[in-house]
MISELUM-512791 format. One record per residue (C-alpha): residue number from 0; residue in one letter; x, y, z. Coordinates in pm, 1 decimal. Example, Ala and Ser with C-alpha at 12.3 -4.5 7.8 and 13.67 -1.06 7.14 Angstrom:
2
R dolo torgu       xx       yy       zz
R    0     A   1230.0   -450.0    780.0
R    1     S   1367.0   -106.0    714.0
END
This chain:
366
R dolo torgu       xx       yy       zz
R    0     M   1364.0   1386.8   3024.9
R    1     A   1595.6   1686.7   3014.5
R    2     V   1831.3   1761.7   3302.0
R    3     T   1891.2   2121.8   3409.8
R    4     Y   2234.1   2237.3   3527.6
R    5     G   2324.5   2559.7   3702.3
R    6     K   2477.1   2852.5   3517.2
R    7     F   2845.5   2836.1   3414.6
R    8     E   3052.5   3154.0   3421.3
R    9     M   3197.8   3210.6   3074.9
R   10     P   3382.4   3499.4   2905.9
R   11     E   3172.6   3713.3   2673.9
R   12     T   3471.7   3819.7   2463.0
R   13     I   3841.0   3732.2   2434.4
R   14     E   4068.0   4031.4   2494.3
R   15     I   4393.0   4089.4   2301.8
R   16     D   4679.7   4275.3   2466.9
R   17     D   4745.5   4550.2   2211.2
R   18     E   5070.2   4666.9   2376.0
R   19     S   5251.6   4336.2   2313.4
R   20     K   5079.1   4244.9   1985.5
R   21     T   5292.6   4195.1   1672.8
R   22     E   5238.8   4022.2   1339.4
R   23     V   5358.5   3690.5   1486.3
R   24     F   5278.3   3727.5   1858.3
R   25     S   4959.6   3793.8   2054.3
R   26     K   4851.3   3760.4   2416.2
R   27     F   4488.5   3651.9   2462.5
R   28     I   4298.2   3694.2   2789.9
R   29     A   3979.0   3500.2   2866.2
R   30     E   3784.9   3560.2   3187.6
R   31     P   3591.8   3457.7   3386.9
R   32     L   3606.5   3077.9   3368.5
R   33     E   3489.0   2824.9   3621.6
R   34     R   3755.4   2693.9   3857.3
R   35     G   3983.1   2448.4   3671.9
R   36     Y   3860.8   2541.8   3325.8
R   37     G   4163.2   2765.5   3268.0
R   38     H   4396.2   2464.1   3266.1
R   39     T   4141.2   2256.7   3072.4
R   40     F   4118.3   2505.1   2785.3
R   41     G   4483.8   2611.2   2805.8
R   42     T   4610.8   2255.0   2762.4
R   43     A   4362.2   2177.1   2484.1
R   44     F   4438.6   2492.5   2284.7
R   45     R   4814.4   2446.6   2326.8
R   46     R   4810.0   2088.1   2195.6
R   47     I   4579.4   2166.8   1903.9
R   48     M   4777.5   2473.5   1795.3
R   49     L   5110.7   2290.7   1809.2
R   50     N   4997.9   1966.0   1646.2
R   51     S   4686.0   2014.3   1434.4
R   52     L   4708.3   2338.3   1238.4
R   53     E   4784.9   2321.2    867.6
R   54     A   5019.5   2530.0    655.1
R   55     P   5218.4   2495.2    329.2
R   56     A   5577.4   2370.3    324.9
R   57     V   5831.0   2249.9     68.4
R   58     V   5825.1   1869.9     36.5
R   59     S   6086.0   1828.9   -238.8
R   60     V   6341.5   2017.9   -444.8
R   61     R   6504.8   1952.2   -780.1
R   62     I   6800.0   2153.0   -910.3
R   63     E   6909.3   2085.2  -1265.8
R   64     G   7229.6   1879.6  -1278.8
R   65     V   7217.5   1773.9   -911.4
R   66     P   7113.6   1406.2   -881.3
R   67     H   7123.9   1372.5   -499.9
R   68     E   7177.7   1574.5   -183.0
R   69     Y   7521.2   1433.6    -93.4
R   70     M   7729.7   1627.3   -342.4
R   71     A   7886.1   1963.3   -412.8
R   72     V   7736.6   2193.6   -672.0
R   73     D   7974.8   2350.1   -923.0
R   74     G   7994.0   2728.0   -871.2
R   75     V   7811.0   2720.5   -535.0
R   76     I   7979.8   2763.3   -195.8
R   77     E   7731.1   2549.2     -3.9
R   78     D   7697.2   2178.9    -75.3
R   79     M   7358.3   2030.5   -153.1
R   80     T   7301.6   1918.6    206.6
R   81     H   7324.4   2278.9    329.8
R   82     I   7104.9   2401.2     43.9
R   83     V   6835.1   2150.1    141.7
R   84     L   6854.1   2267.6    504.4
R   85     N   6809.1   2627.6    389.1
R   86     I   6511.4   2533.8    171.5
R   87     K   6345.4   2374.0    474.7
R   88     G   6330.0   2722.8    623.6
R   89     S   6116.4   2854.7    336.4
R   90     L   5780.8   2986.7    452.8
R   91     F   5468.5   3006.4    236.4
R   92     R   5122.9   3132.3    325.3
R   93     R   4812.8   2969.4    181.7
R   94     L   4577.0   3217.9     17.8
R   95     S   4198.5   3195.3     40.1
R   96     V   4026.2   2890.4   -105.9
R   97     E   3759.5   3117.8   -256.0
R   98     E   4015.7   3234.4   -511.6
R   99     G   4035.2   2884.7   -655.9
R  100     L   4376.6   2807.1   -510.0
R  101     P   4493.7   2454.7   -424.2
R  102     T   4408.7   2308.5    -84.8
R  103     H   4573.1   1971.0    -20.3
R  104     E   4714.6   1892.1   -365.7
R  105     Y   5088.7   1921.3   -422.6
R  106     A   5186.2   2223.5   -628.8
R  107     L   5498.3   2212.4   -847.1
R  108     V   5666.6   2554.0   -870.7
R  109     T   5926.8   2589.9  -1146.7
R  110     N   6167.5   2875.4  -1213.8
R  111     M   6489.0   2936.1  -1410.8
R  112     L   6770.4   3062.0  -1188.9
R  113     E   6996.4   3277.4  -1404.4
R  114     I   7310.7   3431.5  -1253.0
R  115     T   7508.1   3663.6  -1483.4
R  116     Q   7861.7   3798.6  -1458.4
R  117     D   7726.2   4146.3  -1388.9
R  118     M   7529.7   4014.7  -1092.4
R  119     L   7845.2   3852.5   -953.8
R  120     E   8052.5   4168.8   -998.2
R  121     Q   7792.6   4376.5   -816.4
R  122     G   7819.0   4138.3   -521.1
R  123     G   8197.4   4137.1   -512.0
R  124     G   8232.2   3804.5   -690.9
R  125     Q   7937.7   3638.4   -518.0
R  126     Y   7562.1   3640.8   -554.2
R  127     K   7345.4   3543.1   -261.4
R  128     V   7044.3   3353.8   -392.4
R  129     T   6729.8   3409.0   -186.5
R  130     L   6394.4   3234.3   -183.6
R  131     K   6232.8   3485.7   -420.4
R  132     D   6505.1   3408.3   -678.7
R  133     I   6410.4   3040.3   -704.7
R  134     V   6030.3   3066.9   -675.3
R  135     G   5837.7   3123.7   -993.2
R  136     V   5466.1   3186.4  -1036.4
R  137     T   5279.6   3022.7   -749.3
R  138     D   4943.2   3025.8   -577.9
R  139     F   5115.6   3075.4   -241.1
R  140     E   5240.4   3394.7    -80.7
R  141     I   5610.1   3397.7     15.1
R  142     V   5640.3   3496.3    382.2
R  143     N   6021.7   3528.0    391.1
R  144     P   6127.4   3617.6     33.2
R  145     D   6479.5   3725.3    144.6
R  146     H   6553.9   3389.9    310.7
R  147     H   6906.6   3277.4    209.2
R  148     I   6927.5   2962.4     -5.7
R  149     M   7284.5   2949.8   -144.1
R  150     T   7583.0   3158.4   -253.4
R  151     V   7683.3   3142.6   -623.1
R  152     T   8038.3   3227.1   -740.0
R  153     K   8017.2   3175.8  -1117.8
R  154     P   7762.2   3247.4  -1390.7
R  155     M   7500.8   2976.3  -1430.3
R  156     T   7154.2   2899.9  -1557.3
R  157     K   6968.8   2619.7  -1381.8
R  158     R   6610.7   2509.0  -1356.8
R  159     V   6481.9   2483.6  -1000.5
R  160     D   6165.9   2291.7   -908.0
R  161     L   6001.1   2316.2   -566.4
R  162     R   5709.5   2093.4   -473.9
R  163     I   5484.7   2254.7   -210.0
R  164     G   5222.9   2071.5     -8.9
R  165     V   4987.9   2142.3    280.5
R  166     G   5000.1   1929.0    592.6
R  167     R   5019.0   1914.2    970.9
R  168     G   5305.0   1889.2   1216.7
R  169     Y   5643.3   1745.6   1117.4
R  170     V   5655.6   1493.4    833.6
R  171     P   5984.2   1309.7    752.2
R  172     S   6079.2   1262.1    388.9
R  173     E   6000.4    888.9    381.4
R  174     R   5636.1    956.1    473.9
R  175     H   5564.2   1189.8    180.9
R  176     S   5337.3   1030.2    -79.8
R  177     G   5065.6   1122.7   -326.5
R  178     F   5284.1   1247.6   -611.4
R  179     D   5500.8   1094.6   -883.7
R  180     K   5863.7   1163.0   -807.0
R  181     M   6065.0   1315.4  -1093.0
R  182     V   6417.3   1214.9  -1188.6
R  183     D   6673.1   1383.6   -954.8
R  184     E   6394.0   1507.7   -727.2
R  185     I   6508.8   1522.5   -364.9
R  186     V   6229.1   1464.3   -113.4
R  187     I   6291.2   1646.2    215.5
R  188     D   6154.0   1659.2    569.4
R  189     S   5877.1   1918.8    603.0
R  190     I   5774.6   2135.7    896.3
R  191     F   5407.8   2215.1    834.7
R  192     S   5321.0   2346.3   1180.8
R  193     P   5296.8   2728.9   1162.1
R  194     V   5295.3   2776.9   1541.4
R  195     R   5632.5   2806.2   1710.1
R  196     L   5538.7   2853.2   2074.0
R  197     V   5228.6   2849.5   2295.0
R  198     N   5241.4   2942.1   2662.6
R  199     Y   4945.7   2968.8   2895.1
R  200     Y   4897.7   3093.9   3250.0
R  201     V   4601.5   3073.3   3484.7
R  202     E   4531.9   3344.0   3741.6
R  203     D   4250.5   3409.4   3988.3
R  204     T   3981.2   3656.1   3889.9
R  205     R   3672.7   3803.7   4056.8
R  206     V   3305.9   3759.5   3972.0
R  207     G   3100.7   3969.3   4211.4
R  208     K   3231.3   3891.8   4559.3
R  209     D   3381.7   3555.1   4462.1
R  210     T   3751.2   3544.2   4374.3
R  211     D   3797.2   3173.7   4295.3
R  212     F   3733.3   3193.4   3919.9
R  213     D   3999.4   3144.0   3650.3
R  214     K   4157.8   3394.0   3413.7
R  215     L   4327.3   3223.0   3118.1
R  216     I   4620.2   3401.8   2951.2
R  217     L   4740.1   3250.7   2621.4
R  218     E   5062.2   3365.4   2452.0
R  219     V   5084.4   3249.9   2089.4
R  220     T   5387.9   3287.9   1860.6
R  221     T   5368.5   3187.0   1492.7
R  222     D   5619.6   3191.5   1206.2
R  223     G   5410.7   3420.0    984.4
R  224     R   5231.5   3157.6    778.7
R  225     I   4923.1   3228.2    988.5
R  226     S   4854.2   3501.8   1242.6
R  227     P   4815.4   3429.3   1617.0
R  228     Q   4446.8   3524.3   1589.0
R  229     E   4400.3   3271.7   1308.9
R  230     A   4584.4   3007.8   1512.6
R  231     L   4353.1   3046.7   1812.6
R  232     T   4038.1   3067.8   1598.2
R  233     F   4128.1   2759.3   1394.6
R  234     A   4214.7   2564.4   1712.7
R  235     A   3877.3   2653.5   1864.8
R  236     Q   3692.4   2537.0   1550.9
R  237     I   3888.3   2209.9   1543.0
R  238     C   3796.9   2151.0   1908.0
R  239     V   3427.3   2221.8   1845.5
R  240     E   3426.9   1990.8   1541.6
R  241     H   3563.1   1703.9   1751.1
R  242     M   3315.4   1767.7   2033.6
R  243     K   3024.4   1721.3   1792.9
R  244     A   3094.0   1346.0   1783.8
R  245     F   3036.4   1320.5   2159.4
R  246     D   2712.5   1518.4   2140.5
R  247     K   2537.2   1266.4   1913.4
R  248     M   2408.3   1054.4   2203.2
R  249     N   2134.0   1317.3   2223.3
R  250     I   2071.8   1320.4   2598.1
R  251     P   1924.6   1668.6   2654.4
R  252     L   2086.1   1903.6   2904.1
R  253     N   1963.6   2253.2   2981.0
R  254     F   2140.1   2533.6   3164.6
R  255     D   1991.8   2796.1   3391.1
R  256     Q   1980.1   3125.4   3201.5
R  257     E   2025.7   3417.8   3438.8
R  258     E   1909.8   3754.3   3313.5
R  259     K   2213.4   3931.6   3168.9
R  260     E   2282.5   4299.6   3211.0
R  261     E   2245.3   4504.7   2899.1
R  262     N   2603.6   4631.6   2897.6
R  263     K   2839.3   4490.4   3157.8
R  264     S   2824.0   4325.7   3497.0
R  265     R   2809.0   4562.3   3792.8
R  266     D   3175.9   4511.2   3876.2
R  267     D   3291.1   4575.2   3520.2
R  268     I   3092.8   4894.9   3481.6
R  269     M   3181.4   5023.7   3828.5
R  270     K   3553.9   4975.5   3767.3
R  271     K   3526.7   5188.7   3455.1
R  272     L   3323.8   5456.5   3630.0
R  273     C   3580.2   5480.6   3912.0
R  274     K   3864.1   5565.3   3673.8
R  275     R   4011.0   5913.8   3703.1
R  276     I   3992.0   6152.2   3409.1
R  277     N   4373.4   6168.4   3394.6
R  278     E   4383.0   5793.3   3322.7
R  279     I   4227.5   5820.9   2974.9
R  280     E   4497.9   6042.1   2818.4
R  281     L   4294.0   6341.2   2707.7
R  282     S   4450.0   6650.1   2554.8
R  283     V   4553.5   6922.3   2799.2
R  284     R   4271.4   7151.5   2683.3
R  285     S   3998.1   6890.8   2733.1
R  286     A   4140.6   6772.6   3065.9
R  287     N   4157.8   7131.7   3198.3
R  288     C   3797.3   7197.2   3094.7
R  289     L   3679.2   6892.3   3289.9
R  290     T   3888.4   6988.8   3592.4
R  291     N   3739.2   7338.4   3590.1
R  292     A   3393.4   7180.7   3574.3
R  293     D   3474.8   6973.3   3886.7
R  294     I   3452.7   6642.2   3695.6
R  295     D   3709.4   6404.5   3844.5
R  296     T   3595.9   6053.9   3740.8
R  297     I   3455.4   5878.9   3434.8
R  298     G   3133.9   5821.0   3627.4
R  299     E   3078.8   6192.5   3676.6
R  300     L   3148.6   6242.9   3306.4
R  301     V   2911.5   5983.5   3156.4
R  302     V   2606.8   6105.0   3350.3
R  303     M   2646.2   6444.3   3179.1
R  304     P   2445.5   6495.1   2856.2
R  305     E   2619.1   6649.1   2555.0
R  306     S   2419.2   6970.8   2582.5
R  307     D   2547.4   7030.9   2936.6
R  308     M   2905.9   6962.0   2831.7
R  309     L   2897.0   7233.9   2567.3
R  310     R   2798.8   7488.4   2828.9
R  311     F   3132.9   7456.2   3006.8
R  312     R   3374.1   7743.3   2959.5
R  313     N   3628.1   7697.5   2675.5
R  314     F   3471.6   7360.9   2590.0
R  315     G   3414.8   7322.7   2215.4
R  316     K   3306.2   7059.7   1965.0
R  317     K   3665.0   6939.4   1913.8
R  318     S   3700.1   6856.6   2284.4
R  319     L   3355.4   6695.6   2282.9
R  320     T   3448.7   6471.0   1990.9
R  321     E   3773.4   6369.1   2160.5
R  322     I   3592.6   6274.7   2482.4
R  323     K   3320.2   6082.7   2298.1
R  324     N   3584.1   5880.5   2111.7
R  325     K   3767.9   5797.6   2434.7
R  326     L   3444.1   5685.9   2599.4
R  327     K   3352.1   5480.7   2293.3
R  328     E   3678.2   5286.7   2330.4
R  329     M   3562.3   5199.7   2683.7
R  330     K   3213.2   5105.5   2554.5
R  331     L   3065.3   5403.9   2736.8
R  332     S   2901.4   5728.1   2624.5
R  333     L   2777.6   6062.4   2747.8
R  334     G   2424.6   6086.8   2889.0
R  335     M   2415.5   5734.1   3038.8
R  336     E   2213.5   5833.1   3347.5
R  337     S   1908.0   5630.1   3241.6
R  338     E   2121.5   5320.1   3168.1
R  339     L   2296.0   5347.9   3505.0
R  340     A   1969.4   5381.8   3695.2
R  341     K   1953.7   5003.1   3747.5
R  342     Y   2269.6   5035.1   3958.1
R  343     G   2109.4   5311.3   4165.6
R  344     I   2325.6   5576.3   3997.9
R  345     N   2216.1   5922.6   3895.9
R  346     K   2372.2   6262.7   3842.6
R  347     D   2313.0   6367.5   4205.1
R  348     N   2460.1   6064.2   4383.8
R  349     I   2737.4   5950.0   4144.9
R  350     K   3023.6   6063.8   4369.2
R  351     E   2875.8   5896.6   4677.2
R  352     V   2808.3   5567.8   4493.5
R  353     L   3163.1   5550.6   4356.3
R  354     E   3315.6   5626.4   4696.4
R  355     N   3106.1   5352.5   4859.9
R  356     Y   3203.4   5104.0   4588.9
R  357     Q   3574.3   5176.5   4632.7
R  358     K   3539.9   5129.0   5010.7
R  359     E   3361.4   4796.6   4945.0
R  360     M   3642.8   4676.8   4719.8
R  361     R   3910.3   4775.5   4970.5
R  362     S   3730.3   4585.3   5245.0
R  363     H   3719.4   4268.6   5029.3
R  364     E   4090.8   4295.0   4953.7
R  365     A   4183.5   4349.3   5317.9
END
């Protein structure tokens, strides 16, 4: 016999803060969540992203003529210990599996490092060897090709071998296995985790008249081997995969399905409609045309059909296109009177409805 539970409030989409977004940092916002679920998901995502995501890393290095890591290298300023530490900072990105690239097998990357006298003279007697100088043909993308490895002071030609593997978390050198070690190969500690930092915050958010729901804010910083969006997506899929094991007891549970609004909840749509025209950064020409037409809010704008807009003085197709694009970004459009009818909104009462809604919100906040 199936059991029926009441409806759970859940976010329809996850927002990304575009203002703070970079290649290695993103802020994700998920709302609304039931009370307590913000901390539940925040903790789970943080642990999975820091401990369970996979990425490539160097697991061993071999430099011709260097038998172990506790020695100086002729013609190199750094000793082998410092070179190994620098190599640990090498970052590689795994390309798509569809291209036939390796997944969890160790890949041996070999290259000849050749430093000539001309190269030394151009650098004032030194040549700074970077990661791209010691990496040959590989199925991995180099994330930090200019990463410093060592400083050479005399001409040399040496073979350099890097063994790259894919793993999770931090793996010390003694735990690496699955490959035959070469002569003079130095196995090193590997940092596979591509996520550097995960912070999360939980704030209150409103659903209708209730204000005791959770808003989850996740801040994810990676090292470039994966993007923050990939980190969150992969963590979610790992979590779902683990939950499947607990769902095999096959005790049916149903949830009440409330009829959803076609576009947004009443609060979401009303907040958009209450926005002033000057808040959407229109060009001066378009903004002046709307002001002259006595259109002050987004609500008054979206109930107008395109044909009526073109009748306004000095209002042309360029201004119309600009406004339509701005509304599209807000998931709105011109001529929405029929869609807004379910909220009791029409062209004649839009100003009154928005004023009443704003008074209602102020009374709840008081």
